[in-house]
DOLUM-397771 format. One record per residue (C-alpha): y, z negated, x negated; residue number from 1. Coordinates in steps of 0.05 Angstrom, whole numbers. Example, Ala and Ser with C-alpha at 12.3 -4.5 7.8 and 13.67 -1.06 7.14 Angstrom:
DOLUM-397771
<site><v>-90</v><w>-156</w><u>-246</u><seq>1</seq></site>
<site><v>-21</v><w>-143</w><u>-273</u><seq>2</seq></site>
END
This chain:
DOLUM-397771
<site><v>-537</v><w>1019</w><u>464</u><seq>1</seq></site>
<site><v>-524</v><w>988</w><u>397</u><seq>2</seq></site>
<site><v>-540</v><w>915</w><u>390</u><seq>3</seq></site>
<site><v>-516</v><w>908</w><u>318</u><seq>4</seq></site>
<site><v>-469</v><w>853</w><u>296</u><seq>5</seq></site>
<site><v>-394</v><w>873</w><u>299</u><seq>6</seq></site>
<site><v>-366</v><w>882</w><u>232</u><seq>7</seq></site>
<site><v>-308</v><w>842</w><u>206</u><seq>8</seq></site>
<site><v>-260</v><w>898</w><u>217</u><seq>9</seq></site>
<site><v>-280</v><w>908</w><u>290</u><seq>10</seq></site>
<site><v>-277</v><w>831</w><u>303</u><seq>11</seq></site>
<site><v>-205</v><w>830</w><u>274</u><seq>12</seq></site>
<site><v>-187</v><w>888</w><u>316</u><seq>13</seq></site>
<site><v>-210</v><w>852</w><u>379</u><seq>14</seq></site>
<site><v>-187</v><w>781</w><u>365</u><seq>15</seq></site>
<site><v>-130</v><w>762</w><u>321</u><seq>16</seq></site>
<site><v>-152</v><w>725</w><u>258</u><seq>17</seq></site>
<site><v>-109</v><w>664</w><u>276</u><seq>18</seq></site>
<site><v>-145</v><w>658</w><u>343</u><seq>19</seq></site>
<site><v>-212</v><w>659</w><u>309</u><seq>20</seq></site>
<site><v>-188</v><w>607</w><u>260</u><seq>21</seq></site>
<site><v>-166</v><w>564</w><u>319</u><seq>22</seq></site>
<site><v>-230</v><w>569</w><u>353</u><seq>23</seq></site>
<site><v>-269</v><w>549</w><u>292</u><seq>24</seq></site>
<site><v>-222</v><w>490</w><u>278</u><seq>25</seq></site>
<site><v>-233</v><w>466</w><u>351</u><seq>26</seq></site>
<site><v>-307</v><w>468</w><u>338</u><seq>27</seq></site>
<site><v>-300</v><w>428</w><u>275</u><seq>28</seq></site>
<site><v>-256</v><w>376</w><u>309</u><seq>29</seq></site>
<site><v>-305</v><w>371</w><u>368</u><seq>30</seq></site>
<site><v>-362</v><w>358</w><u>320</u><seq>31</seq></site>
<site><v>-320</v><w>306</w><u>283</u><seq>32</seq></site>
<site><v>-306</v><w>271</w><u>348</u><seq>33</seq></site>
<site><v>-381</v><w>262</w><u>357</u><seq>34</seq></site>
<site><v>-389</v><w>234</w><u>287</u><seq>35</seq></site>
<site><v>-407</v><w>298</w><u>251</u><seq>36</seq></site>
<site><v>-371</v><w>305</w><u>183</u><seq>37</seq></site>
<site><v>-322</v><w>364</w><u>183</u><seq>38</seq></site>
<site><v>-354</v><w>395</w><u>120</u><seq>39</seq></site>
<site><v>-421</v><w>397</w><u>154</u><seq>40</seq></site>
<site><v>-394</v><w>438</w><u>214</u><seq>41</seq></site>
<site><v>-352</v><w>483</w><u>169</u><seq>42</seq></site>
<site><v>-413</v><w>499</w><u>124</u><seq>43</seq></site>
<site><v>-455</v><w>513</w><u>186</u><seq>44</seq></site>
<site><v>-402</v><w>561</w><u>210</u><seq>45</seq></site>
<site><v>-404</v><w>599</w><u>145</u><seq>46</seq></site>
<site><v>-479</v><w>608</w><u>153</u><seq>47</seq></site>
<site><v>-475</v><w>637</w><u>225</u><seq>48</seq></site>
<site><v>-464</v><w>707</w><u>203</u><seq>49</seq></site>
<site><v>-430</v><w>752</w><u>150</u><seq>50</seq></site>
<site><v>-378</v><w>769</w><u>201</u><seq>51</seq></site>
<site><v>-357</v><w>695</w><u>210</u><seq>52</seq></site>
<site><v>-367</v><w>678</w><u>135</u><seq>53</seq></site>
<site><v>-295</v><w>692</w><u>114</u><seq>54</seq></site>
<site><v>-266</v><w>653</w><u>175</u><seq>55</seq></site>
<site><v>-313</v><w>593</w><u>162</u><seq>56</seq></site>
<site><v>-294</v><w>593</w><u>89</u><seq>57</seq></site>
<site><v>-220</v><w>588</w><u>108</u><seq>58</seq></site>
<site><v>-235</v><w>526</w><u>150</u><seq>59</seq></site>
<site><v>-281</v><w>497</w><u>99</u><seq>60</seq></site>
<site><v>-235</v><w>503</w><u>40</u><seq>61</seq></site>
<site><v>-170</v><w>489</w><u>76</u><seq>62</seq></site>
<site><v>-174</v><w>414</w><u>61</u><seq>63</seq></site>
<site><v>-208</v><w>389</w><u>-5</u><seq>64</seq></site>
<site><v>-219</v><w>319</w><u>-25</u><seq>65</seq></site>
<site><v>-233</v><w>302</w><u>-98</u><seq>66</seq></site>
<site><v>-260</v><w>234</w><u>-123</u><seq>67</seq></site>
<site><v>-257</v><w>203</w><u>-190</u><seq>68</seq></site>
<site><v>-286</v><w>134</w><u>-199</u><seq>69</seq></site>
<site><v>-324</v><w>86</w><u>-244</u><seq>70</seq></site>
<site><v>-376</v><w>65</w><u>-196</u><seq>71</seq></site>
<site><v>-433</v><w>16</w><u>-210</u><seq>72</seq></site>
<site><v>-388</v><w>-40</w><u>-228</u><seq>73</seq></site>
<site><v>-404</v><w>-101</w><u>-189</u><seq>74</seq></site>
<site><v>-346</v><w>-134</w><u>-152</u><seq>75</seq></site>
<site><v>-328</v><w>-207</w><u>-154</u><seq>76</seq></site>
<site><v>-308</v><w>-249</w><u>-93</u><seq>77</seq></site>
<site><v>-237</v><w>-222</w><u>-97</u><seq>78</seq></site>
<site><v>-260</v><w>-149</w><u>-96</u><seq>79</seq></site>
<site><v>-245</v><w>-138</w><u>-169</u><seq>80</seq></site>
<site><v>-295</v><w>-106</w><u>-216</u><seq>81</seq></site>
<site><v>-329</v><w>-154</w><u>-263</u><seq>82</seq></site>
<site><v>-361</v><w>-142</w><u>-332</u><seq>83</seq></site>
<site><v>-435</v><w>-129</w><u>-333</u><seq>84</seq></site>
<site><v>-484</v><w>-121</w><u>-391</u><seq>85</seq></site>
<site><v>-540</v><w>-92</w><u>-348</u><seq>86</seq></site>
<site><v>-571</v><w>-30</w><u>-377</u><seq>87</seq></site>
<site><v>-575</v><w>4</w><u>-309</u><seq>88</seq></site>
<site><v>-501</v><w>-5</w><u>-298</u><seq>89</seq></site>
<site><v>-466</v><w>42</w><u>-347</u><seq>90</seq></site>
<site><v>-404</v><w>51</w><u>-305</u><seq>91</seq></site>
<site><v>-399</v><w>124</w><u>-318</u><seq>92</seq></site>
<site><v>-338</v><w>163</w><u>-295</u><seq>93</seq></site>
<site><v>-366</v><w>197</w><u>-231</u><seq>94</seq></site>
<site><v>-329</v><w>257</w><u>-202</u><seq>95</seq></site>
<site><v>-341</v><w>310</w><u>-150</u><seq>96</seq></site>
<site><v>-294</v><w>362</w><u>-176</u><seq>97</seq></site>
<site><v>-344</v><w>405</w><u>-214</u><seq>98</seq></site>
<site><v>-379</v><w>442</w><u>-156</u><seq>99</seq></site>
<site><v>-311</v><w>457</w><u>-124</u><seq>100</seq></site>
<site><v>-282</v><w>483</w><u>-190</u><seq>101</seq></site>
<site><v>-341</v><w>526</w><u>-201</u><seq>102</seq></site>
<site><v>-335</v><w>556</w><u>-133</u><seq>103</seq></site>
<site><v>-262</v><w>574</w><u>-142</u><seq>104</seq></site>
<site><v>-276</v><w>602</w><u>-212</u><seq>105</seq></site>
<site><v>-333</v><w>646</w><u>-188</u><seq>106</seq></site>
<site><v>-297</v><w>667</w><u>-123</u><seq>107</seq></site>
<site><v>-221</v><w>662</w><u>-134</u><seq>108</seq></site>
<site><v>-207</v><w>681</w><u>-61</u><seq>109</seq></site>
<site><v>-233</v><w>610</w><u>-41</u><seq>110</seq></site>
<site><v>-179</v><w>577</w><u>-77</u><seq>111</seq></site>
<site><v>-127</v><w>615</w><u>-36</u><seq>112</seq></site>
<site><v>-150</v><w>581</w><u>27</u><seq>113</seq></site>
<site><v>-136</v><w>510</w><u>1</u><seq>114</seq></site>
<site><v>-75</v><w>479</w><u>35</u><seq>115</seq></site>
<site><v>-88</v><w>406</w><u>29</u><seq>116</seq></site>
<site><v>-112</v><w>366</w><u>-30</u><seq>117</seq></site>
<site><v>-135</v><w>293</w><u>-25</u><seq>118</seq></site>
<site><v>-143</v><w>255</w><u>-91</u><seq>119</seq></site>
<site><v>-181</v><w>188</w><u>-91</u><seq>120</seq></site>
<site><v>-183</v><w>147</w><u>-154</u><seq>121</seq></site>
<site><v>-229</v><w>86</w><u>-154</u><seq>122</seq></site>
<site><v>-230</v><w>33</w><u>-208</u><seq>123</seq></site>
<site><v>-213</v><w>79</w><u>-265</u><seq>124</seq></site>
<site><v>-204</v><w>46</w><u>-332</u><seq>125</seq></site>
<site><v>-130</v><w>42</w><u>-353</u><seq>126</seq></site>
<site><v>-144</v><w>89</w><u>-410</u><seq>127</seq></site>
<site><v>-111</v><w>156</w><u>-429</u><seq>128</seq></site>
<site><v>-182</v><w>188</w><u>-427</u><seq>129</seq></site>
<site><v>-191</v><w>175</w><u>-352</u><seq>130</seq></site>
<site><v>-122</v><w>197</w><u>-331</u><seq>131</seq></site>
<site><v>-120</v><w>257</w><u>-379</u><seq>132</seq></site>
<site><v>-184</v><w>283</w><u>-350</u><seq>133</seq></site>
<site><v>-155</v><w>276</w><u>-279</u><seq>134</seq></site>
<site><v>-92</v><w>312</w><u>-301</u><seq>135</seq></site>
<site><v>-135</v><w>368</w><u>-332</u><seq>136</seq></site>
<site><v>-174</v><w>377</w><u>-268</u><seq>137</seq></site>
<site><v>-110</v><w>380</w><u>-227</u><seq>138</seq></site>
<site><v>-80</v><w>431</w><u>-273</u><seq>139</seq></site>
<site><v>-144</v><w>474</w><u>-267</u><seq>140</seq></site>
<site><v>-145</v><w>467</w><u>-192</u><seq>141</seq></site>
<site><v>-71</v><w>484</w><u>-180</u><seq>142</seq></site>
<site><v>-76</v><w>544</w><u>-225</u><seq>143</seq></site>
<site><v>-128</v><w>571</w><u>-177</u><seq>144</seq></site>
<site><v>-101</v><w>544</w><u>-111</u><seq>145</seq></site>
<site><v>-31</v><w>572</w><u>-102</u><seq>146</seq></site>
<site><v>-25</v><w>551</w><u>-30</u><seq>147</seq></site>
<site><v>-30</v><w>475</w><u>-36</u><seq>148</seq></site>
<site><v>28</v><w>445</w><u>2</u><seq>149</seq></site>
<site><v>-2</v><w>376</w><u>22</u><seq>150</seq></site>
<site><v>-21</v><w>323</w><u>-30</u><seq>151</seq></site>
<site><v>-51</v><w>256</w><u>-10</u><seq>152</seq></site>
<site><v>-61</v><w>208</w><u>-68</u><seq>153</seq></site>
<site><v>-100</v><w>142</w><u>-61</u><seq>154</seq></site>
<site><v>-122</v><w>93</w><u>-113</u><seq>155</seq></site>
<site><v>-163</v><w>30</w><u>-112</u><seq>156</seq></site>
<site><v>-157</v><w>-13</w><u>-175</u><seq>157</seq></site>
<site><v>-125</v><w>7</w><u>-242</u><seq>158</seq></site>
<site><v>-52</v><w>19</w><u>-258</u><seq>159</seq></site>
<site><v>-25</v><w>62</w><u>-201</u><seq>160</seq></site>
<site><v>39</v><w>83</w><u>-237</u><seq>161</seq></site>
<site><v>-1</v><w>111</w><u>-295</u><seq>162</seq></site>
<site><v>-47</v><w>149</w><u>-251</u><seq>163</seq></site>
<site><v>7</v><w>177</w><u>-203</u><seq>164</seq></site>
<site><v>50</v><w>199</w><u>-261</u><seq>165</seq></site>
<site><v>-7</v><w>240</w><u>-290</u><seq>166</seq></site>
<site><v>-18</v><w>275</w><u>-225</u><seq>167</seq></site>
<site><v>53</v><w>285</w><u>-203</u><seq>168</seq></site>
<site><v>73</v><w>311</w><u>-269</u><seq>169</seq></site>
<site><v>23</v><w>368</w><u>-262</u><seq>170</seq></site>
<site><v>54</v><w>385</w><u>-195</u><seq>171</seq></site>
<site><v>125</v><w>380</w><u>-221</u><seq>172</seq></site>
<site><v>110</v><w>423</w><u>-283</u><seq>173</seq></site>
<site><v>77</v><w>476</w><u>-240</u><seq>174</seq></site>
<site><v>140</v><w>478</w><u>-198</u><seq>175</seq></site>
<site><v>100</v><w>469</w><u>-133</u><seq>176</seq></site>
<site><v>135</v><w>459</w><u>-66</u><seq>177</seq></site>
<site><v>102</v><w>406</w><u>-27</u><seq>178</seq></site>
<site><v>109</v><w>398</w><u>50</u><seq>179</seq></site>
<site><v>70</v><w>332</w><u>55</u><seq>180</seq></site>
<site><v>63</v><w>279</w><u>0</u><seq>181</seq></site>
<site><v>27</v><w>212</w><u>1</u><seq>182</seq></site>
<site><v>33</v><w>175</w><u>-65</u><seq>183</seq></site>
<site><v>59</v><w>114</w><u>-100</u><seq>184</seq></site>
<site><v>126</v><w>93</w><u>-126</u><seq>185</seq></site>
<site><v>165</v><w>78</w><u>-170</u><seq>186</seq></site>
<site><v>154</v><w>131</w><u>-219</u><seq>187</seq></site>
<site><v>203</v><w>178</w><u>-254</u><seq>188</seq></site>
<site><v>153</v><w>233</w><u>-239</u><seq>189</seq></site>
<site><v>158</v><w>217</w><u>-167</u><seq>190</seq></site>
<site><v>233</v><w>226</w><u>-168</u><seq>191</seq></site>
<site><v>228</v><w>291</w><u>-207</u><seq>192</seq></site>
<site><v>176</v><w>320</w><u>-159</u><seq>193</seq></site>
<site><v>220</v><w>299</w><u>-99</u><seq>194</seq></site>
<site><v>282</v><w>331</w><u>-130</u><seq>195</seq></site>
<site><v>243</v><w>398</w><u>-132</u><seq>196</seq></site>
<site><v>209</v><w>393</w><u>-65</u><seq>197</seq></site>
<site><v>263</v><w>423</w><u>-21</u><seq>198</seq></site>
<site><v>214</v><w>439</w><u>34</u><seq>199</seq></site>
<site><v>183</v><w>370</w><u>39</u><seq>200</seq></site>
<site><v>171</v><w>348</w><u>111</u><seq>201</seq></site>
<site><v>128</v><w>285</w><u>108</u><seq>202</seq></site>
<site><v>134</v><w>231</w><u>53</u><seq>203</seq></site>
<site><v>90</v><w>169</w><u>53</u><seq>204</seq></site>
<site><v>100</v><w>122</w><u>-9</u><seq>205</seq></site>
<site><v>67</v><w>56</w><u>-25</u><seq>206</seq></site>
<site><v>86</v><w>9</w><u>-83</u><seq>207</seq></site>
<site><v>54</v><w>21</w><u>-150</u><seq>208</seq></site>
<site><v>71</v><w>-26</w><u>-206</u><seq>209</seq></site>
<site><v>132</v><w>-67</w><u>-186</u><seq>210</seq></site>
<site><v>150</v><w>-77</w><u>-259</u><seq>211</seq></site>
<site><v>161</v><w>-3</w><u>-271</u><seq>212</seq></site>
<site><v>231</v><w>19</w><u>-284</u><seq>213</seq></site>
<site><v>268</v><w>32</w><u>-220</u><seq>214</seq></site>
<site><v>322</v><w>83</w><u>-203</u><seq>215</seq></site>
<site><v>376</v><w>29</w><u>-192</u><seq>216</seq></site>
<site><v>433</v><w>76</w><u>-173</u><seq>217</seq></site>
<site><v>423</v><w>141</w><u>-136</u><seq>218</seq></site>
<site><v>469</v><w>196</w><u>-156</u><seq>219</seq></site>
<site><v>490</v><w>227</w><u>-89</u><seq>220</seq></site>
<site><v>499</v><w>294</w><u>-124</u><seq>221</seq></site>
<site><v>426</v><w>294</w><u>-146</u><seq>222</seq></site>
<site><v>378</v><w>341</w><u>-110</u><seq>223</seq></site>
<site><v>333</v><w>309</w><u>-57</u><seq>224</seq></site>
<site><v>292</v><w>338</w><u>1</u><seq>225</seq></site>
<site><v>337</v><w>351</w><u>60</u><seq>226</seq></site>
<site><v>284</v><w>368</w><u>112</u><seq>227</seq></site>
<site><v>242</v><w>304</w><u>120</u><seq>228</seq></site>
<site><v>216</v><w>294</w><u>190</u><seq>229</seq></site>
<site><v>169</v><w>236</w><u>173</u><seq>230</seq></site>
<site><v>184</v><w>178</w><u>125</u><seq>231</seq></site>
<site><v>140</v><w>118</w><u>112</u><seq>232</seq></site>
<site><v>156</v><w>66</w><u>56</u><seq>233</seq></site>
<site><v>109</v><w>8</w><u>55</u><seq>234</seq></site>
<site><v>118</v><w>-49</w><u>5</u><seq>235</seq></site>
<site><v>77</v><w>-106</w><u>34</u><seq>236</seq></site>
<site><v>57</v><w>-132</w><u>-34</u><seq>237</seq></site>
<site><v>119</v><w>-116</w><u>-74</u><seq>238</seq></site>
<site><v>150</v><w>-176</w><u>-110</u><seq>239</seq></site>
<site><v>215</v><w>-137</w><u>-110</u><seq>240</seq></site>
<site><v>231</v><w>-123</w><u>-35</u><seq>241</seq></site>
<site><v>285</v><w>-73</w><u>-55</u><seq>242</seq></site>
<site><v>238</v><w>-30</w><u>-94</u><seq>243</seq></site>
<site><v>252</v><w>28</w><u>-46</u><seq>244</seq></site>
<site><v>327</v><w>16</w><u>-35</u><seq>245</seq></site>
<site><v>354</v><w>77</w><u>-75</u><seq>246</seq></site>
<site><v>300</v><w>124</w><u>-52</u><seq>247</seq></site>
<site><v>310</v><w>103</w><u>23</u><seq>248</seq></site>
<site><v>384</v><w>113</w><u>16</u><seq>249</seq></site>
<site><v>375</v><w>182</w><u>-13</u><seq>250</seq></site>
<site><v>326</v><w>201</w><u>42</u><seq>251</seq></site>
<site><v>370</v><w>179</w><u>99</u><seq>252</seq></site>
<site><v>431</v><w>211</w><u>68</u><seq>253</seq></site>
<site><v>398</v><w>279</w><u>63</u><seq>254</seq></site>
<site><v>354</v><w>280</w><u>126</u><seq>255</seq></site>
<site><v>401</v><w>252</w><u>180</u><seq>256</seq></site>
<site><v>392</v><w>313</w><u>225</u><seq>257</seq></site>
<site><v>317</v><w>324</w><u>213</u><seq>258</seq></site>
<site><v>281</v><w>255</w><u>211</u><seq>259</seq></site>
<site><v>240</v><w>242</w><u>271</u><seq>260</seq></site>
<site><v>194</v><w>187</w><u>252</u><seq>261</seq></site>
<site><v>211</v><w>127</w><u>206</u><seq>262</seq></site>
<site><v>165</v><w>70</w><u>182</u><seq>263</seq></site>
<site><v>206</v><w>19</w><u>144</u><seq>264</seq></site>
<site><v>212</v><w>-57</w><u>128</u><seq>265</seq></site>
<site><v>264</v><w>-98</w><u>161</u><seq>266</seq></site>
<site><v>294</v><w>-116</w><u>92</u><seq>267</seq></site>
<site><v>310</v><w>-43</w><u>77</u><seq>268</seq></site>
<site><v>332</v><w>-28</w><u>148</u><seq>269</seq></site>
<site><v>382</v><w>-86</w><u>146</u><seq>270</seq></site>
<site><v>416</v><w>-65</w><u>80</u><seq>271</seq></site>
<site><v>491</v><w>-59</w><u>88</u><seq>272</seq></site>
<site><v>492</v><w>8</w><u>55</u><seq>273</seq></site>
<site><v>441</v><w>36</w><u>105</u><seq>274</seq></site>
<site><v>472</v><w>14</w><u>170</u><seq>275</seq></site>
<site><v>527</v><w>68</w><u>170</u><seq>276</seq></site>
<site><v>474</v><w>121</w><u>165</u><seq>277</seq></site>
<site><v>431</v><w>99</w><u>223</u><seq>278</seq></site>
<site><v>474</v><w>126</w><u>280</u><seq>279</seq></site>
<site><v>470</v><w>194</w><u>248</u><seq>280</seq></site>
<site><v>395</v><w>199</w><u>254</u><seq>281</seq></site>
<site><v>406</v><w>241</w><u>316</u><seq>282</seq></site>
<site><v>333</v><w>266</w><u>322</u><seq>283</seq></site>
<site><v>297</v><w>200</w><u>310</u><seq>284</seq></site>
<site><v>240</v><w>194</w><u>360</u><seq>285</seq></site>
<site><v>198</v><w>136</w><u>333</u><seq>286</seq></site>
<site><v>218</v><w>76</w><u>291</u><seq>287</seq></site>
<site><v>169</v><w>27</w><u>264</u><seq>288</seq></site>
<site><v>199</v><w>-36</w><u>232</u><seq>289</seq></site>
<site><v>152</v><w>-82</w><u>191</u><seq>290</seq></site>
<site><v>180</v><w>-152</w><u>194</u><seq>291</seq></site>
<site><v>129</v><w>-183</w><u>146</u><seq>292</seq></site>
<site><v>183</v><w>-191</w><u>95</u><seq>293</seq></site>
<site><v>222</v><w>-240</w><u>139</u><seq>294</seq></site>
<site><v>178</v><w>-293</w><u>111</u><seq>295</seq></site>
<site><v>190</v><w>-274</w><u>38</u><seq>296</seq></site>
<site><v>265</v><w>-262</w><u>37</u><seq>297</seq></site>
<site><v>308</v><w>-312</w><u>1</u><seq>298</seq></site>
<site><v>362</v><w>-300</w><u>51</u><seq>299</seq></site>
<site><v>371</v><w>-350</w><u>107</u><seq>300</seq></site>
<site><v>330</v><w>-325</w><u>164</u><seq>301</seq></site>
<site><v>389</v><w>-327</w><u>215</u><seq>302</seq></site>
<site><v>432</v><w>-283</w><u>168</u><seq>303</seq></site>
<site><v>376</v><w>-232</w><u>160</u><seq>304</seq></site>
<site><v>364</v><w>-231</w><u>234</u><seq>305</seq></site>
<site><v>437</v><w>-217</w><u>247</u><seq>306</seq></site>
<site><v>438</v><w>-158</w><u>199</u><seq>307</seq></site>
<site><v>372</v><w>-134</w><u>228</u><seq>308</seq></site>
<site><v>401</v><w>-138</w><u>299</u><seq>309</seq></site>
<site><v>462</v><w>-93</w><u>278</u><seq>310</seq></site>
<site><v>414</v><w>-44</w><u>247</u><seq>311</seq></site>
<site><v>372</v><w>-38</w><u>308</u><seq>312</seq></site>
<site><v>430</v><w>-32</w><u>354</u><seq>313</seq></site>
<site><v>455</v><w>25</w><u>311</u><seq>314</seq></site>
<site><v>390</v><w>65</w><u>317</u><seq>315</seq></site>
<site><v>383</v><w>121</w><u>367</u><seq>316</seq></site>
<site><v>308</v><w>126</w><u>383</u><seq>317</seq></site>
<site><v>265</v><w>129</w><u>445</u><seq>318</seq></site>
<site><v>205</v><w>95</w><u>414</u><seq>319</seq></site>
<site><v>205</v><w>29</w><u>375</u><seq>320</seq></site>
<site><v>149</v><w>-13</w><u>345</u><seq>321</seq></site>
<site><v>163</v><w>-80</w><u>311</u><seq>322</seq></site>
<site><v>102</v><w>-106</w><u>275</u><seq>323</seq></site>
<site><v>86</v><w>-168</w><u>233</u><seq>324</seq></site>
<site><v>136</v><w>-212</w><u>263</u><seq>325</seq></site>
<site><v>94</v><w>-279</w><u>263</u><seq>326</seq></site>
<site><v>157</v><w>-320</w><u>275</u><seq>327</seq></site>
<site><v>152</v><w>-396</w><u>264</u><seq>328</seq></site>
<site><v>195</v><w>-404</w><u>328</u><seq>329</seq></site>
<site><v>214</v><w>-361</w><u>387</u><seq>330</seq></site>
<site><v>261</v><w>-306</w><u>369</u><seq>331</seq></site>
<site><v>337</v><w>-313</w><u>376</u><seq>332</seq></site>
<site><v>363</v><w>-300</w><u>444</u><seq>333</seq></site>
<site><v>405</v><w>-244</w><u>419</u><seq>334</seq></site>
<site><v>347</v><w>-206</w><u>388</u><seq>335</seq></site>
<site><v>322</v><w>-168</w><u>449</u><seq>336</seq></site>
<site><v>392</v><w>-148</w><u>476</u><seq>337</seq></site>
<site><v>404</v><w>-117</w><u>406</u><seq>338</seq></site>
<site><v>349</v><w>-68</w><u>414</u><seq>339</seq></site>
<site><v>372</v><w>5</w><u>421</u><seq>340</seq></site>
<site><v>389</v><w>22</w><u>495</u><seq>341</seq></site>
<site><v>356</v><w>90</w><u>484</u><seq>342</seq></site>
<site><v>285</v><w>63</w><u>478</u><seq>343</seq></site>
<site><v>235</v><w>81</w><u>532</u><seq>344</seq></site>
<site><v>174</v><w>56</w><u>494</u><seq>345</seq></site>
<site><v>171</v><w>-12</w><u>460</u><seq>346</seq></site>
<site><v>112</v><w>-44</w><u>421</u><seq>347</seq></site>
<site><v>120</v><w>-114</w><u>393</u><seq>348</seq></site>
<site><v>66</v><w>-151</w><u>357</u><seq>349</seq></site>
<site><v>69</v><w>-224</w><u>333</u><seq>350</seq></site>
<site><v>110</v><w>-257</w><u>386</u><seq>351</seq></site>
<site><v>114</v><w>-332</w><u>388</u><seq>352</seq></site>
<site><v>66</v><w>-365</w><u>439</u><seq>353</seq></site>
<site><v>125</v><w>-393</w><u>478</u><seq>354</seq></site>
<site><v>170</v><w>-331</w><u>473</u><seq>355</seq></site>
<site><v>212</v><w>-322</w><u>536</u><seq>356</seq></site>
<site><v>269</v><w>-281</w><u>509</u><seq>357</seq></site>
<site><v>235</v><w>-215</w><u>523</u><seq>358</seq></site>
<site><v>224</v><w>-229</w><u>598</u><seq>359</seq></site>
<site><v>296</v><w>-255</w><u>606</u><seq>360</seq></site>
<site><v>323</v><w>-191</w><u>572</u><seq>361</seq></site>
<site><v>284</v><w>-145</w><u>616</u><seq>362</seq></site>
<site><v>303</v><w>-185</w><u>679</u><seq>363</seq></site>
<site><v>377</v><w>-188</w><u>666</u><seq>364</seq></site>
<site><v>388</v><w>-120</w><u>633</u><seq>365</seq></site>
<site><v>434</v><w>-80</w><u>678</u><seq>366</seq></site>
<site><v>419</v><w>-11</w><u>649</u><seq>367</seq></site>
<site><v>347</v><w>-9</w><u>622</u><seq>368</seq></site>
<site><v>313</v><w>55</w><u>602</u><seq>369</seq></site>
<site><v>246</v><w>20</w><u>583</u><seq>370</seq></site>
<site><v>188</v><w>53</w><u>614</u><seq>371</seq></site>
<site><v>130</v><w>24</w><u>574</u><seq>372</seq></site>
<site><v>120</v><w>-42</w><u>539</u><seq>373</seq></site>
<site><v>63</v><w>-66</w><u>492</u><seq>374</seq></site>
<site><v>60</v><w>-137</w><u>473</u><seq>375</seq></site>
<site><v>13</v><w>-173</w><u>424</u><seq>376</seq></site>
<site><v>8</v><w>-246</w><u>441</u><seq>377</seq></site>
<site><v>-23</v><w>-300</w><u>396</u><seq>378</seq></site>
<site><v>-90</v><w>-326</w><u>418</u><seq>379</seq></site>
<site><v>-62</v><w>-392</w><u>440</u><seq>380</seq></site>
<site><v>-4</v><w>-365</w><u>483</u><seq>381</seq></site>
<site><v>12</v><w>-407</w><u>544</u><seq>382</seq></site>
<site><v>8</v><w>-375</w><u>615</u><seq>383</seq></site>
<site><v>83</v><w>-385</w><u>632</u><seq>384</seq></site>
<site><v>112</v><w>-333</w><u>582</u><seq>385</seq></site>
<site><v>58</v><w>-283</w><u>604</u><seq>386</seq></site>
<site><v>73</v><w>-293</w><u>677</u><seq>387</seq></site>
<site><v>148</v><w>-289</w><u>668</u><seq>388</seq></site>
<site><v>141</v><w>-225</w><u>629</u><seq>389</seq></site>
<site><v>95</v><w>-192</w><u>681</u><seq>390</seq></site>
<site><v>142</v><w>-210</w><u>737</u><seq>391</seq></site>
<site><v>203</v><w>-182</w><u>700</u><seq>392</seq></site>
<site><v>166</v><w>-117</w><u>685</u><seq>393</seq></site>
<site><v>144</v><w>-109</w><u>757</u><seq>394</seq></site>
<site><v>215</v><w>-119</w><u>779</u><seq>395</seq></site>
<site><v>245</v><w>-68</w><u>732</u><seq>396</seq></site>
<site><v>186</v><w>-18</w><u>740</u><seq>397</seq></site>
<site><v>163</v><w>-23</w><u>668</u><seq>398</seq></site>
<site><v>91</v><w>-10</w><u>650</u><seq>399</seq></site>
<site><v>63</v><w>-72</w><u>615</u><seq>400</seq></site>
<site><v>4</v><w>-70</w><u>566</u><seq>401</seq></site>
<site><v>-18</v><w>-133</w><u>530</u><seq>402</seq></site>
<site><v>-67</v><w>-150</w><u>475</u><seq>403</seq></site>
<site><v>-87</v><w>-210</w><u>436</u><seq>404</seq></site>
<site><v>-68</v><w>-218</w><u>363</u><seq>405</seq></site>
END
């Protein structure tokens, strides 16, 4: 009886390759759950045998993270890099791209396995040299990794608009079709890439430099992804709270039948031009509304609340999370009745310590589909609102979970 190791061809004959990939991915995830880095497990799988090597390589190279940073700079009390004349602190540009690039140059088939590319920039100088080097690396990587469909871009320090433009321009010039993009906006390169990404499914954008030129008026005839299932626009630190207005309008107009999860600020959700589109989001399953901007809007709070109520009432979703409320006073009595009747899961953080409107809404609602409620109370919340809410939930059969904010 032969005890020799099965060859790659016999293994593929016995088990479909996608099943082997799935098994190895489960092994990597199981190790990660125990605190073992995914790359460690993937490398170990590559060393098990020659038979498993190609399968392990597919798992190892499927997701690649590249870092570029000027490390060694001491940070001041505000987390900003400060100047230093120490000889042992050269602040050299440190990168991890060279081993990966050598590997895909030497073994081109490895580049074909890459599907996800994460790019982290840390405290780069706002100089053309840094960003041109990053662009050069990206161009080299893309030329040897034809299957990249997910790009995640993160930056600490430096001018985000300059960095993101240098990276997205490489993707746009290469004519790549992305399915998942995490980046910064505004940037003309971002718009250009979006206009070409007809297969984009997930879009997560933060604010870059708020003084960068904006696309003020969106041309409805201009190309834009029409297959978004996930959209997150976060602008907590933007001085211009309407920085995403045109892009948000374009996304909703083109993805009314596909969008399933939306993370948005209350300012954008309450725009008059947006409200007519909300009922058309027929497949929306999860809506997250960030109400931090309620404290920064120049509009009277009552007027903004009223527009927000109308927007929420127009949404058709089964899961709703409202975060960052921190109201100075209890919410208006009309707030909770304005919530979509379709919701079965509700998560609200930042309620006032004397908030009673939510318990009254649950208690008096005639047709309530709510099944689960998560509430974040302030530390100093009085017992009466908590008791009233618990009793109302028990009466209507709503599962109540609470936490302290």
